[in-house]
C-alpha positions as CSV (number, residue, x, y, z in Angstrom):
1,M,7.4,7.2,-4.9
2,T,5.4,6.1,-2.3
3,E,2.9,4.6,-4.6
4,L,5.5,2.9,-6.2
5,I,6.6,1.1,-3.1
6,P,5.6,-3.0,-3.5
7,S,4.0,-4.1,-0.8
8,I,3.5,-8.3,0.4
9,T,-0.4,-9.2,1.1
10,L,0.4,-11.4,4.8
11,N,-1.4,-14.6,5.5
12,N,-4.5,-12.6,7.0
13,D,-4.5,-10.3,4.0
14,V,-3.1,-7.2,5.6
15,R,-0.9,-5.3,3.4
16,I,2.6,-4.2,4.4
17,P,5.2,-2.5,2.6
18,Q,7.8,-4.8,1.5
19,V,10.6,-1.7,2.0
20,G,10.2,-0.2,5.9
21,F,12.9,1.9,7.7
22,G,14.5,0.1,10.9
23,T,15.6,1.9,13.8
24,F,18.0,-0.8,15.7
25,Q,20.3,0.9,17.6
26,I,19.2,4.7,16.7
27,A,19.5,6.2,20.3
28,P,16.1,7.4,21.7
29,D,16.9,11.1,21.3
30,E,17.5,10.9,17.5
31,T,15.0,8.5,16.8
32,Q,12.1,11.5,16.1
33,Q,14.3,13.1,13.2
34,A,15.4,9.8,12.1
35,V,11.9,8.5,11.5
36,E,10.6,12.1,10.5
37,S,13.5,12.0,7.5
38,A,12.5,8.4,6.6
39,L,8.5,9.1,6.1
40,E,10.0,12.6,4.3
41,V,11.3,10.4,1.5
42,G,8.6,8.0,1.1
43,Y,8.8,5.5,3.5
44,R,5.4,3.9,5.2
45,H,6.9,0.9,7.3
46,I,8.4,1.6,10.5
47,D,10.3,-0.7,12.7
48,T,10.9,-0.7,16.3
49,A,10.8,-2.5,19.1
50,A,10.2,-2.6,23.5
51,G,14.1,-3.6,23.8
52,Y,14.7,-0.7,21.3
53,Y,13.8,1.7,24.3
54,N,12.9,4.1,21.3
55,E,9.4,3.9,20.4
56,A,8.4,7.2,21.8
57,G,10.5,8.8,19.1
58,V,9.0,6.9,16.6
59,G,5.4,7.5,17.6
60,A,6.5,11.5,18.1
61,A,7.6,10.9,14.6
62,I,4.4,9.4,13.2
63,K,2.4,12.1,14.7
64,A,4.8,15.1,13.6
65,A,4.3,13.9,9.7
66,G,1.2,14.5,9.9
67,L,0.2,11.6,7.6
68,P,-3.2,9.8,7.9
69,R,-2.5,7.0,10.3
70,E,-3.7,4.3,7.9
71,D,-0.7,5.1,5.5
72,V,1.8,4.3,7.9
73,F,2.7,0.5,8.8
74,V,4.1,0.4,12.3
75,T,6.0,-2.7,13.7
76,T,7.0,-3.3,17.5
77,K,8.4,-6.4,19.3
78,L,7.8,-7.5,22.9
79,R,10.8,-8.0,25.3
80,N,12.0,-11.3,26.0
81,G,12.0,-10.7,29.8
82,D,8.3,-9.7,29.3
83,Q,6.9,-13.2,28.0
84,G,4.0,-15.0,29.5
85,Y,0.7,-14.1,29.2
86,E,-0.4,-11.5,31.4
87,S,2.9,-9.8,31.2
88,T,2.9,-9.7,27.7
89,L,-0.5,-8.1,27.7
90,A,1.2,-5.3,30.0
91,A,4.2,-5.1,28.3
92,F,1.8,-4.6,24.7
93,E,-0.3,-2.0,26.5
94,A,3.3,0.2,27.3
95,S,4.3,-0.3,23.9
96,R,1.0,1.2,22.4
97,A,1.2,4.3,24.8
98,A,5.3,4.9,24.0
99,L,3.6,4.8,20.3
100,D,0.9,6.7,21.1
101,L,-1.2,4.6,18.7
102,D,-4.6,2.9,19.3
103,V,-3.9,-0.2,16.7
104,V,-0.6,-1.5,16.2
105,D,0.1,-3.0,12.7
106,L,2.4,-5.7,13.7
107,Y,3.5,-7.3,16.9
108,L,6.3,-9.8,17.0
109,I,7.8,-11.8,19.7
110,H,11.3,-10.4,19.4
111,W,12.9,-13.6,20.2
112,P,11.9,-17.6,21.6
113,S,14.2,-17.8,24.2
114,P,13.7,-21.3,24.5
115,A,15.3,-21.8,28.0
116,R,12.0,-19.4,29.1
117,G,9.5,-21.9,27.8
118,L,7.2,-18.7,27.5
119,Y,6.5,-18.4,23.8
120,V,3.5,-20.7,23.4
121,E,1.9,-19.1,26.4
122,T,3.0,-15.7,24.9
123,W,1.7,-16.9,21.9
124,R,-1.8,-17.0,23.4
125,A,-2.0,-13.3,24.3
126,F,-0.6,-12.5,21.3
127,E,-3.9,-14.1,19.6
128,K,-6.2,-12.1,22.4
129,L,-4.5,-9.0,20.9
130,L,-5.3,-9.6,17.7
131,A,-8.8,-10.6,18.4
132,D,-9.4,-7.8,20.3
133,G,-8.5,-5.6,17.5
134,A,-4.9,-4.1,19.0
135,V,-3.2,-5.3,16.6
136,R,-3.7,-6.1,12.8
137,A,-1.1,-9.0,12.6
138,I,1.1,-11.0,15.0
139,G,4.2,-12.6,14.4
140,V,7.4,-14.0,15.2
141,S,10.9,-12.6,15.1
142,N,14.1,-14.9,15.2
143,F,11.9,-18.0,15.3
144,L,14.2,-21.4,13.9
145,P,12.0,-24.1,12.4
146,E,12.0,-26.3,15.6
147,H,10.6,-22.8,17.2
148,L,7.9,-22.7,14.4
149,A,6.8,-26.3,15.1
150,T,6.2,-26.1,18.3
151,L,4.5,-23.1,18.0
152,L,1.9,-24.3,15.2
153,K,1.1,-27.7,17.1
154,S,-1.2,-25.3,19.5
155,A,-1.7,-22.0,17.7
156,E,-5.2,-20.8,16.5
157,V,-3.3,-18.4,14.3
158,V,-0.6,-18.8,12.0
159,P,2.0,-16.1,12.8
160,A,2.1,-13.8,9.5
161,V,5.8,-12.8,10.0
162,N,8.9,-14.2,10.6
163,Q,11.7,-11.3,10.9
164,I,15.0,-12.8,10.7
165,E,18.9,-12.3,9.9
166,I,19.3,-12.9,6.6
167,H,21.9,-10.7,3.7
168,P,24.1,-12.2,1.1
169,T,26.5,-13.8,3.3
170,F,24.1,-15.3,5.5
171,Q,20.8,-16.6,3.9
172,N,18.8,-18.3,6.6
173,T,17.9,-20.8,4.2
174,A,16.5,-23.3,6.2
175,T,14.3,-21.2,8.3
176,A,13.5,-18.8,5.3
177,A,11.8,-21.9,4.0
178,A,10.3,-23.3,6.8
179,S,8.4,-19.9,7.0
180,R,7.4,-19.5,3.8
181,D,6.4,-23.3,3.7
182,A,3.9,-22.2,6.8
183,G,2.6,-19.2,5.1
184,I,4.7,-17.1,6.9
185,A,6.1,-14.1,5.3
186,V,10.0,-13.6,5.8
187,E,11.6,-10.2,6.4
188,A,15.4,-9.5,6.9
189,Y,16.9,-7.6,9.7
190,S,20.5,-6.5,9.0
191,P,20.0,-6.9,5.0
192,L,23.2,-5.4,4.4
193,G,25.2,-7.3,6.5
194,R,25.7,-4.5,9.0
195,G,27.3,-3.0,5.6
196,A,29.8,-5.9,5.4
197,D,28.4,-7.8,2.3
198,L,28.6,-4.5,0.3
199,G,32.4,-4.6,0.1
200,S,32.4,-7.8,-1.9
201,E,33.3,-8.3,-5.4
202,A,30.3,-9.6,-7.0
203,V,28.0,-6.7,-5.5
204,G,30.5,-3.9,-6.7
205,D,30.4,-5.4,-9.9
206,I,26.8,-5.3,-9.8
207,A,26.0,-2.2,-8.7
208,L,28.7,-0.5,-11.3
209,A,27.1,-2.3,-14.2
210,H,23.6,-0.5,-13.2
211,G,25.1,2.6,-12.0
212,V,23.5,2.2,-8.2
213,T,24.9,1.7,-4.7
214,P,26.2,-1.7,-3.5
215,A,23.1,-1.1,-1.1
216,Q,20.5,-0.8,-3.7
217,V,21.7,-3.9,-5.1
218,V,21.7,-6.1,-2.4
219,L,18.1,-4.6,-1.2
220,R,16.5,-5.4,-4.9
221,W,18.2,-8.8,-4.4
222,H,16.1,-9.4,-1.3
223,L,12.9,-7.9,-3.1
224,Q,13.3,-10.3,-5.8
225,K,13.0,-13.1,-3.7
226,G,9.8,-11.3,-2.0
227,T,11.7,-10.6,1.4
228,I,10.3,-7.5,3.5
229,V,13.6,-5.5,4.0
230,I,14.3,-3.0,6.7
231,P,17.3,-1.3,6.4
232,K,18.4,1.2,9.0
233,S,20.5,4.8,7.9
234,N,21.0,7.8,10.0
235,T,22.3,9.5,6.8
236,P,19.5,11.5,5.3
237,E,20.9,10.8,1.5
238,R,21.2,7.0,2.4
239,I,18.2,6.6,3.9
240,A,16.6,7.8,0.5
241,A,18.8,5.7,-1.7
242,N,17.8,2.5,0.2
243,L,14.2,3.1,-0.9
244,D,14.8,4.0,-4.3
245,L,15.2,0.4,-5.7
246,L,12.2,0.4,-8.4
247,G,13.9,1.3,-11.3
248,L,16.6,-1.9,-10.5
249,D,15.7,-5.0,-12.3
250,L,18.7,-7.6,-11.4
251,R,19.1,-10.8,-14.1
252,A,19.3,-14.0,-12.5
253,E,22.7,-14.6,-12.9
254,E,23.3,-11.7,-11.4
255,I,21.0,-13.0,-8.1
256,A,22.8,-16.6,-8.7
257,R,26.1,-14.5,-8.1
258,I,24.9,-12.7,-4.9
259,D,23.5,-16.0,-3.8
260,A,26.8,-17.7,-4.1
261,L,28.0,-15.5,-1.1
262,E,26.5,-17.8,1.3
263,S,29.0,-18.1,4.3
264,G,27.2,-19.2,6.7
265,N,28.3,-16.5,9.3
266,R,25.5,-15.3,11.3
267,L,26.5,-12.0,12.8
268,G,23.6,-11.7,15.7
269,A,23.4,-14.0,18.2
270,D,21.9,-17.4,17.4
271,P,18.5,-18.0,18.6
272,A,18.9,-21.8,19.4
273,T,20.5,-20.4,22.3
274,A,20.3,-16.6,22.7
275,E,18.8,-15.7,26.4
276,F,18.8,-11.8,27.5
277,S,15.8,-10.2,28.9
278,Q,16.0,-6.7,27.0
279,M,15.3,-5.5,30.3
280,Q,17.1,-2.0,31.2
């Protein structure tokens, strides 16, 4: 199955598996087992963050799996409270040590945290990490069009990825479009709407027609739009099912039915106002 996982080429020619395994809200003492299960069924893209406090479990799982390092794509993210040039460099070293990796594949600014006014300075540190070879790609998360515009005015490196909330009832169209227009790949977190979007009549009808689960329908919808997805589950059966998407091909009218579910209801914090340190 691993060979069949689609991938996307980022704007610096690094390839990222289009389906990853998310670890948000997986308890630190449960992370290693969950990630080992994901790697066992074929995931080769693992997403974590310093603010999840489970990077060590991710690193332990990768080591236990015994896979070649180049076969596993690892993303982690900078906490808001660590923004700033020198503090970013120190925070990255802490993440790298927790993951027990020499090189991180993708490093993201987790939130713009606009009231701090530090994300442009933080980006300079990200560019240094990239130039030093400590990371293979750098990007952002939760950046709205106005944050991207501000960053791009001074950035020497265009972000490779913008990881944002996207699911059928909140498609984040303007932010996704602004990202793609700038050559930035779009990655969806909460791709299933935390499960809430799976109960819609449209998704249920399409799942029945194809003999698949509602989650597989929604994840395939993301893939056919060119979006990277990072579904999360602690259940081995669901972990495996969320990767088994390649025999499914949604028709244009089915994609349109899912598109029509847009309600504008964001589930997470609003990046325009979200201000929290993520520090424990």
